[in-house]
C-alpha positions in Angstrom: 0.0 0.0 0.0 1.5 3.3 -1.0 -1.2 5.6 0.6 -1.3 7.9 -2.4 -4.6 6.8 -3.9 -7.4 9.2 -4.9 -10.5 7.8 -3.2 -14.2 8.8 -2.8 -13.4 10.7 0.4 -9.7 11.6 -0.3 -10.4 13.1 -3.7 -7.1 14.9 -4.1 -7.6 15.2 -7.9 -10.6 17.5 -7.4 -10.4 21.2 -8.3 -10.8 22.2 -4.7 -7.9 20.2 -3.4 -5.7 21.1 -6.4 -6.3 24.8 -5.9 -5.5 24.4 -2.2 -2.1 22.8 -2.8 -1.1 24.7 -5.9 1.3 27.0 -4.1 3.3 23.9 -2.8 3.6 22.2 -6.2 7.0 23.5 -6.9 10.2 21.6 -7.7 12.2 24.0 -5.6 10.4 22.7 -2.4 11.3 19.4 -0.8 8.6 17.0 0.4 9.5 18.1 4.0 8.9 21.8 3.1 5.6 20.9 1.3 4.4 18.8 4.3 5.1 21.6 6.8 3.6 24.2 4.6 0.3 22.5 4.0 0.1 21.4 7.7 0.3 25.1 8.8 -2.2 26.2 6.1 -4.8 23.6 7.3 -4.1 24.1 11.0 -4.7 27.8 10.9 -7.0 28.2 7.8 -9.9 26.2 9.2 -11.2 27.1 12.7 -11.5 24.1 15.0 -15.1 23.4 16.0 -15.8 20.1 17.8 -19.5 20.7 18.3 -20.9 20.5 14.8 -20.8 16.8 14.0 -22.6 15.0 11.3 -21.8 11.6 9.7 -23.6 12.3 6.5 -21.0 10.7 4.1 -21.2 13.7 1.7 -19.7 16.0 4.4 -16.6 13.8 4.8 -15.3 14.3 1.3 -12.1 16.3 1.3 -13.2 18.7 -1.5 -16.3 19.5 0.4 -14.4 20.2 3.6 -12.0 22.4 1.7 -14.9 24.8 0.9 -15.9 25.3 4.6 -14.4 27.7 7.0 -14.2 25.4 10.1 -14.1 21.8 11.0 -13.5 19.3 13.8 -10.3 17.2 14.1 -11.5 14.5 11.8 -12.5 17.0 9.1 -9.0 18.6 9.2 -7.3 15.2 9.3 -9.2 14.2 6.1 -8.3 17.5 4.4 -4.6 17.2 5.3 -4.4 13.6 4.2 -5.9 14.4 0.8 -3.6 17.4 0.3 -0.5 15.4 1.2 -1.5 12.7 -1.2 -2.1 15.3 -3.9 1.5 16.5 -3.3 2.8 13.0 -3.8 3.5 12.4 -0.1 2.1 9.2 1.4 -0.5 9.9 4.1 -3.2 8.0 6.1 -5.8 8.9 8.7 -5.3 7.8 12.3 -8.0 7.9 15.0 -7.9 7.8 18.7 -9.8 8.6 21.9 -8.7 11.5 24.1 -9.7 13.3 27.2 -10.0 17.1 27.3 -9.3 19.2 30.4 -10.1 22.5 28.8 -13.6 23.9 28.4 -14.9 20.8 30.3 -18.2 22.5 31.2 -19.2 23.0 27.6 -18.1 19.5 26.7 -20.1 18.0 29.6 -23.1 20.0 28.5 -23.0 18.9 24.9 -21.7 15.3 25.2 -22.1 14.4 28.9 -18.4 13.6 29.0 -14.9 15.2 28.6 -13.9 12.3 26.3 -13.5 13.1 22.7 -13.8 10.3 20.2 -13.0 9.6 17.5 -10.2 12.2 17.5 -8.5 12.5 14.1 -4.8 13.0 13.1 -2.6 12.1 10.2 0.3 9.7 9.6 2.7 11.3 7.1 5.6 9.3 5.5 8.7 11.4 5.2 12.4 10.5 5.0 11.6 6.8 5.3 9.4 6.8 8.4 5.8 7.5 9.5 5.3 10.6 11.6 2.1 11.8 13.3 0.7 15.2 12.5 -2.3 16.9 14.2 -3.7 20.0 12.6 -6.8 20.3 14.7 -6.3 23.4 16.9 -5.8 26.7 14.9 -3.4 29.2 16.2 -6.0 31.7 17.3 -7.9 29.1 19.4 -4.7 28.0 21.0 -4.0 31.6 22.1 -7.4 31.8 23.7 -6.9 28.5 25.5 -3.4 29.6 26.7 -1.8 26.7 24.8 1.2 26.8 22.5 0.1 26.0 18.9 1.1 22.5 17.9 4.0 22.6 15.4 5.0 20.0 12.9 8.7 19.7 12.0 8.4 16.6 9.7 10.9 14.7 12.0 9.0 14.1 15.2 5.4 13.0 16.1 3.2 16.0 16.6 0.1 14.9 18.6 -1.9 16.9 21.2 -0.4 19.3 23.7 -0.2 17.5 27.0 -0.1 20.7 29.1 -1.1 24.3 28.7 1.2 27.3 29.1 0.8 27.2 32.9 1.6 23.5 33.2 -1.9 22.3 33.8 -3.1 19.1 32.0 -4.6 19.9 28.6 -5.1 16.7 26.7 -4.5 13.0 27.4 -4.6 10.1 24.9 -6.8 7.1 26.1 -6.8 4.8 23.2 -5.2 4.6 19.7 -7.6 3.1 17.1 -4.9 2.8 14.5 -4.5 4.0 10.9 -6.9 3.8 8.0 -6.4 3.9 4.2 -9.6 5.9 3.7 -12.3 7.6 5.9 -13.6 4.7 8.0 -17.2 6.0 8.2 -18.8 2.8 9.5 -16.3 2.6 12.3 -16.8 6.3 13.2 -20.6 5.9 13.3 -20.4 2.9 15.6 -17.8 4.7 17.7 -20.1 7.7 18.3 -23.1 5.5 19.0 -21.1 3.5 21.6 -19.6 6.4 23.3 -22.4 9.0 23.2 -25.6 6.9 23.2 -27.8 9.8 24.3 -26.3 12.4 22.0 -26.5 11.1 18.4 -29.6 9.9 16.6 -29.8 7.7 13.5 -32.4 8.8 11.0 -32.7 7.1 7.6 -29.2 5.8 7.9 -27.6 9.2 8.7 -26.2 9.9 12.1 -26.6 13.4 13.3 -25.8 15.4 16.5 -28.9 15.9 18.6 -29.0 19.7 19.4 
């Protein structure tokens, strides 16, 4: 598996994704420079919003996400994966379960828990090895939460910030669900139903957040 394929969800051949990555399609840039550049563009170009969740399959196509102004961690992981593949850099989606210790009151109100699942990130293949990249939190939001923005250097895993700027616990990983070649929609739907049985409803085969 080379993890470069164009798929239904990771449609990097689409006009939306090609326009997004056009500035990085230069022979003068190394794959490392391209990966860092598109990571920063997606991290800060789409506001992080974990409260608007739908598992309508049409909303998980990378070209559709590219036309939005915000997204949750899985949205941004899908977008980054598609863009990296479009630049000829192998990439795959990775999902996990995390706990959040910031804005817990709002999470408890919406989801009845401070557990976030599935949390999305990206495995990037650079210089002969797989490296984790997490573009979820945009710089502006990090500043509001008193957390240093998560950087990606293309050499070391970039996951969630464990502590905020004052040394308090910010995020913890509970479980790693592994990596996926494409968007694992069936797995994600079941994961949401199992973890938030009173929050999501299934109507006509489409799982939606119950507001």
